[in-house]
N, C-alpha and C positions, 0 to 999 in steps of 0.2 A: 848415158845419152849421146849420141853424136850428132855434130852437127856437118854436112857434107859442104862440100864447097861451093861457093856463087861464082857469077861469072866472071869475077877478078879475085877474088877473097879467099883463103884459107883459114881453119878456126882449129882453136885448141885452146882445153881449158887447164890457164894458168893453175898454179899451185907456188911453192916458196922459191922452186928453181926458176921460175920467170923475176925475180929481183931486179935485176938488171934494167930488163925491158920496162917494168915498171919506173924504176928510177929514172930513166934516159925520157921518158915521155914527159914526166911532171918539172922536166929542166927548162922546159918554157914557157915561161911567165905568161904569155898571152893564154896558152892553153888553160893555166892555174886561175886566170883570171874571174871568172864565176864559181871557183871552187874555194880559193882560198887569197881572194882580192889581188889575186898574182905571185905569192909568195911560193918560190920553189920548194920542194919536196927535199926533206935532206934522207941520209942513211937511216937516220935514227926513225925517222917517217917512216919510210918505208918497212923497216924490221921491227918496229915495234908498234907499230899503229896498221900500215893497210895491208901486209901479209898477216898478221893475227885476225884483225878482222873479217878479210876475207876467208880464212881456214874455218871461221864460225859458219859460215852461211855456205860455203862450198859441198854440194853435193852433186857427185857427178852421173850418181843413177837418175837424179832430176832434172840435171843440168844447169844448176845453182853456182855461179861463182862468177868470174872473171873469164870469157872466154877473149883469148891472144887472137887480135886478126893480123892477117900478114900477106903482101901480094901473093897472087897463085904463082906467078912465073921464077919468081926471087925468094918468095919465103922473108924478106923484109918485113920484119914488125910496124905499123903503122899505127895501131892502137889497141880498143880494147871494147868489148861489150860488157857489161854488167846484169847478171840473171839473180835475181833473190825475194822473196818473200815479200811487199810490201810492208812497210812498218818494221822490219825485223828487227831491228834495235830497240824497240818499243813496247810497250803493253798492248798496241793494237796489233799486233803481227798477223797479216793475212797470210796464209798459205794460197790461198786462191786466187787471189790477187798479185802477179808478178811484175814487179819492180824492173825495167828497163831501165839502164845506164851508158852511157858511150863517153870514151874519150880518144879524141886520135890528134897526132902529130897536126901540127899547123901548114906546111905542107902540101897536106893531103884536105885539107879544106876547099868547100867549094867545087868537090868531084863526085861526091854522092856516095862515098864511103860508108858513112853512119849512116846513111837509108838503109844502102846495101847490105849491109852487115847485122845492122838492127832486123831486118825483115828475114835474114835467112835463120835466123837463131829462135825469133820468133815462129816461123814455118815449124823448124825441130821440134819447139817445144808442143806446139799445138797438134802435131802429128806422134809424138812421144807421151808427151807430161802434160797432156790438156789442162789447161786454167781456166778459170771464168773470165780471168779477166787479165788486160796488161795495163800496166801504169807507168809514167814517168813526170820528174819532178823537175823543177829548172831554176833559177834567178829569173826574176820577169825581165831583166833586159838581156838574157840569152837566147836573142831571135835563132841563132842558127839551130840550137836543140830545141827549141822549140816549134821550128820549121820540119826539122827532122820528127820532132811527135806527128805534127798534122800528116807530114808524109806517110806514116804508120798507121794513119787512122786511126790514130787518137784524138777526142775531143777535151776540150777546156772544161773542166768540173769546177773550180773555186782559186783562189788566192788564197793562199794561209801558213801555218809556220808551222815546218818538217822538225818532229823532233828529234832530237841524235843525240847519244852521251858525250861524243865530241863538239856537240856546239847547235844548239836551235836556227833555222834560218828560214825567212818569210822565202815562199816560193812558190810555185803555180803547179797546179794536178792536173794532168791529164789520165784520160783513160781511153780504153779500145773494150766494150764488154765483146764477149766471144758469146756464138750460140744466138746472137738476136739479129 
């Protein structure tokens, strides 16, 4: 699957060769605030946890994985958009409900990059590998991500536990049904 450039951004499906970008992004405690309570990622976390997890759900044909987001004019890495089946690491995996997630450098916050990038990735998925729905989760206090979810046309479903092998966390669930 291919994601075309949007107005300001370009996209590339990440793999293990992008470890430096993943590490660089995770070095800001504010970026990690709602993910690890502000604890930055070590190289061991990137190499032993994040990359192996990404490779488990990465599927270039279906567009699953982590999409590198860069500025169109300079190719400067500014963040990423995650695409995978909802509840991928649990018994409730749903390949028809695609989870979207995002993480961007703090210097880019408030400029609409997460919304622009997630919208472009959603469009590509709808055109090339349409799911039944898109979903996203966030810590209830993460108002920035919740704002992006609503801009993507997602609606609040519930607040509940998200189960994951690396740790369960209470989150808000948002979903956008397609074809409705």
